C-alpha positions as CSV (number, residue, x, y, z in Angstrom):
1,M,7.0,-4.5,-19.0
2,E,7.3,-0.9,-20.2
3,Q,5.0,1.8,-18.8
4,D,3.0,2.2,-21.9
5,E,2.3,-1.5,-22.0
6,L,1.5,-1.5,-18.2
7,W,-1.1,1.1,-18.6
8,G,-2.6,-0.3,-21.8
9,E,-6.2,-0.9,-22.9
10,H,-6.6,-3.8,-20.4
11,V,-6.0,-1.5,-17.5
12,A,-7.7,1.6,-19.0
13,E,-11.0,0.0,-19.5
14,K,-11.3,-1.0,-15.9
15,Y,-9.3,1.8,-14.3
16,D,-12.1,4.1,-13.2
17,A,-14.4,1.3,-11.9
18,Q,-11.8,-0.8,-10.1
19,D,-10.3,2.2,-8.3
20,A,-13.7,3.6,-7.3
21,G,-12.4,4.8,-4.0
22,M,-10.1,7.2,-5.6
23,F,-13.1,8.9,-7.4
24,A,-15.1,9.4,-4.2
25,P,-16.1,13.1,-3.6
26,E,-14.4,13.1,-0.3
27,V,-11.1,12.2,-2.1
28,V,-11.5,14.3,-5.3
29,G,-12.9,17.4,-3.7
30,P,-10.2,18.3,-1.3
31,T,-7.5,17.5,-4.0
32,V,-9.2,19.8,-6.5
33,E,-9.7,22.5,-4.0
34,R,-6.1,22.5,-2.9
35,L,-4.7,22.3,-6.4
36,A,-6.9,25.2,-7.5
37,A,-5.6,27.3,-4.6
38,L,-2.0,26.3,-5.4
39,A,-2.4,27.3,-9.1
40,D,-3.2,30.8,-7.8
41,G,-5.1,31.9,-11.0
42,G,-2.6,30.4,-13.4
43,R,-2.5,27.4,-15.6
44,A,-1.8,23.8,-14.4
45,L,0.0,21.0,-15.9
46,E,-0.6,17.4,-14.8
47,F,2.0,14.8,-15.3
48,A,0.5,11.3,-16.0
49,S,-3.1,12.7,-16.4
50,G,-4.5,9.2,-16.9
51,T,-8.2,9.0,-17.4
52,G,-8.7,12.4,-15.9
53,R,-9.7,11.6,-12.3
54,I,-8.3,15.0,-11.1
55,A,-7.7,16.9,-14.4
56,V,-11.2,16.9,-15.5
57,P,-12.9,18.2,-12.3
58,L,-9.9,20.7,-11.9
59,A,-10.6,22.0,-15.4
60,R,-14.4,22.2,-14.7
61,H,-13.5,24.1,-11.4
62,G,-12.1,26.8,-13.6
63,V,-8.4,26.1,-13.7
64,P,-6.9,25.8,-17.2
65,V,-5.4,22.3,-17.3
66,T,-3.1,20.5,-19.7
67,G,-2.1,16.9,-19.3
68,V,1.0,14.8,-20.2
69,E,0.2,11.0,-20.5
70,L,2.2,8.2,-21.9
71,S,-0.7,5.8,-22.4
72,T,-3.0,6.6,-25.4
73,A,-5.5,4.1,-24.0
74,M,-5.9,6.0,-20.7
75,T,-6.1,9.3,-22.7
76,D,-8.9,7.9,-24.9
77,R,-10.9,7.3,-21.7
78,L,-10.2,10.8,-20.6
79,R,-11.2,12.1,-24.0
80,A,-14.7,10.5,-23.6
81,K,-15.2,12.9,-20.7
82,I,-13.9,16.1,-22.0
83,D,-12.8,17.5,-25.4
84,Q,-9.2,18.4,-26.4
85,D,-9.9,22.1,-26.6
86,T,-11.0,22.2,-23.0
87,L,-8.4,19.9,-21.6
88,P,-5.5,19.4,-24.0
89,V,-3.3,16.3,-23.5
90,V,0.1,15.7,-24.9
91,V,1.2,12.1,-25.4
92,G,4.7,11.6,-23.9
93,D,6.8,10.7,-20.9
94,M,6.5,13.0,-17.9
95,S,10.2,13.1,-17.3
96,T,11.1,14.3,-20.8
97,T,8.0,15.8,-22.7
98,V,7.9,19.5,-23.0
99,V,4.5,21.3,-23.3
100,P,4.4,24.8,-24.8
101,G,3.0,27.6,-22.6
102,D,3.4,29.1,-19.2
103,F,2.3,27.3,-16.0
104,S,2.1,28.3,-12.5
105,L,1.6,24.7,-11.2
106,V,2.7,21.2,-12.2
107,Y,1.4,18.2,-10.1
108,L,1.7,14.5,-9.8
109,V,-1.0,12.7,-7.8
110,Y,-1.5,9.2,-6.4
111,N,2.1,7.9,-6.2
112,T,2.7,8.3,-9.9
113,I,6.3,9.5,-9.6
114,S,7.1,6.0,-8.3
115,N,6.2,4.6,-11.7
116,L,9.5,6.0,-12.9
117,R,11.8,3.2,-11.8
118,T,15.2,4.7,-11.6
119,Q,16.5,7.6,-9.5
120,A,17.7,9.3,-12.6
121,D,14.3,9.3,-14.2
122,Q,12.7,10.7,-11.0
123,V,15.3,13.5,-10.9
124,E,14.5,14.3,-14.6
125,C,10.9,14.5,-13.7
126,F,11.7,17.2,-11.2
127,R,13.8,19.0,-13.7
128,N,11.0,18.8,-16.3
129,A,8.6,20.2,-13.8
130,A,11.0,23.1,-13.2
131,R,11.3,23.6,-17.0
132,H,7.6,24.4,-17.2
133,L,7.4,26.8,-14.4
134,G,8.3,30.5,-13.9
135,P,9.7,32.1,-10.8
136,G,7.5,31.2,-7.8
137,G,5.9,28.2,-9.7
138,R,5.0,25.2,-7.7
139,F,5.4,21.4,-8.2
140,V,3.1,19.2,-6.0
141,I,3.6,15.5,-5.5
142,E,1.3,13.0,-3.7
143,L,3.2,9.9,-2.6
144,W,3.1,7.1,-0.2
145,V,5.6,6.5,2.6
146,P,7.2,3.0,2.2
147,E,6.0,0.8,4.9
148,L,9.4,-0.8,5.7
149,R,8.9,-0.5,9.4
150,S,6.2,-3.2,9.2
151,L,8.3,-5.5,7.1
152,P,9.4,-8.4,9.3
153,P,13.2,-9.3,9.3
154,G,13.9,-11.7,6.5
155,K,10.5,-11.1,4.9
156,E,9.8,-9.4,1.6
157,A,6.1,-8.6,1.6
158,T,3.5,-6.5,3.5
159,V,-0.3,-6.7,3.3
160,W,-1.7,-3.2,3.1
161,A,-5.3,-4.0,2.3
162,N,-7.6,-6.8,3.2
163,E,-11.2,-6.1,2.3
164,A,-14.2,-8.0,0.9
165,G,-13.2,-8.9,-2.6
166,Y,-9.8,-7.3,-2.5
167,L,-6.3,-8.1,-1.2
168,G,-3.4,-5.7,-1.6
169,V,0.1,-6.9,-1.2
170,D,3.5,-5.1,-1.7
171,T,6.7,-7.0,-2.2
172,Y,9.9,-5.2,-1.6
173,D,13.4,-5.4,-3.1
174,V,15.2,-3.3,-0.4
175,L,18.6,-3.6,-2.1
176,N,17.4,-1.8,-5.2
177,Q,14.7,0.2,-3.6
178,L,12.0,-1.3,-5.7
179,A,8.5,-2.5,-4.8
180,V,5.7,-4.3,-6.7
181,S,2.1,-3.8,-5.7
182,H,-0.1,-6.8,-6.2
183,H,-3.9,-6.2,-6.5
184,V,-5.9,-9.4,-6.1
185,R,-9.6,-9.1,-6.8
186,Y,-11.9,-12.1,-6.2
187,D,-15.6,-12.9,-6.2
188,D,-17.8,-15.2,-4.1
189,S,-17.0,-18.1,-6.3
190,G,-13.3,-17.8,-5.5
191,K,-12.3,-16.7,-8.9
192,A,-9.5,-14.2,-8.7
193,T,-7.6,-11.8,-11.0
194,V,-4.2,-10.3,-10.2
195,A,-2.8,-7.0,-11.5
196,R,0.8,-6.0,-10.6
197,S,2.4,-2.5,-10.8
198,P,6.2,-2.0,-10.3
199,H,7.4,1.0,-8.5
200,R,10.6,2.7,-7.2
201,Y,9.8,3.9,-3.7
202,V,11.1,7.2,-2.5
203,W,11.6,8.5,1.0
204,P,10.5,12.2,1.6
205,S,14.1,13.2,2.4
206,E,15.3,11.8,-1.0
207,L,12.4,13.5,-2.7
208,D,13.5,16.8,-1.1
209,L,17.0,16.3,-2.4
210,M,15.6,15.8,-5.9
211,G,13.8,19.1,-5.6
212,Q,16.9,20.9,-4.6
213,L,18.8,19.4,-7.7
214,A,16.1,21.0,-9.8
215,G,16.2,24.3,-8.1
216,F,13.1,23.8,-5.8
217,E,12.6,24.6,-2.2
218,L,10.1,22.6,-0.1
219,E,7.2,25.0,0.8
220,S,5.0,22.6,2.7
221,R,4.3,18.9,3.5
222,H,1.0,17.6,4.9
223,A,-0.3,14.0,5.4
224,D,-3.2,14.5,3.0
225,W,-5.0,17.1,0.8
226,T,-7.0,18.5,3.6
227,G,-3.8,19.8,5.4
228,A,-3.5,17.3,8.1
229,P,-0.1,17.3,9.8
230,F,2.7,15.1,8.5
231,T,4.1,12.9,11.2
232,A,6.4,9.9,11.7
233,D,3.3,7.7,11.5
234,S,1.8,9.2,8.3
235,T,1.5,6.6,5.4
236,S,1.5,9.2,2.7
237,H,2.2,12.9,2.1
238,V,1.3,15.9,-0.2
239,S,4.6,17.8,-0.7
240,V,4.7,21.3,-2.4
241,Y,7.9,22.4,-3.9
242,R,8.4,26.0,-5.2
243,L,10.9,27.8,-7.3
244,P,12.4,30.9,-5.9
245,R,10.6,34.1,-6.7
246,Q,12.4,36.8,-8.6
247,A,14.4,39.3,-6.4
C-alpha cells in the first residue's frame, strides 16, 4: 500500500480520536515549547504535518509554520482547525517536495521518518531538510528505538502495548530492517478492528550518518521533549541536527 493510500480518509477521520494520548497537554506542550525555542525566532517547516497535532499549536504559539503533507485527507482535517493563510500546507512527499521561503527549523515528529521505507528515501529526506535551511538551521527528528533486544531468538514479534481496549504489536523483518505496527482495538463485546502501518526502522547511529551525508552535525539527543537524558534503555529519542554556521 502506498503512503497516500495508507493515510487516506479511513485513517484521517479517526486519527485525532484514536490517538488521543498524542494530543494530551503533557505531550503536546513540551513538544511545542522545545520546537519554538529551536526555531529561534524564525520560520518552521513540518514534514508530514498530518492533521496538525503539532503544527496548529506551534503556529498559535507564535511560530510561523508551513506544512508538507502527502495525504489530502489528513490535510482536510487540519484545514478544519486553521486556515491556509495562517498555516500553509503544500501537498507532497517530504523527501522531494520543495517549499518556497526561508526556514530556521525543519522537524519530523512521532516516528514519521520511518514511514519512508527505504534507506535511500530516508537519506533524501535529510537532504530535503537541508535544502530548506540556511547556515545554522536545525532539523529535528523524534523517533523510536527498535526493540530488538526484547525480540526472543527465532521470534518475529513484540507486544509494546497491552491496555484496556487496545493491543499494540510490532512484527519485524530483521533481514530487510522493516517493521509493521499492528494496532488492535476491541470493545466489551469482543469486536475488534485492526490497523497496520509499515515502517523502516532506523538506529540512532544510522540516523547520524544520514545527517552527515546531508551536511548536518548532531547538536543534541534526548530521550524526550523535556530534555531527559538519552540512555541505552531509552525507547525513543529527540535528535537535533544542525547545519554549520557561516565562518
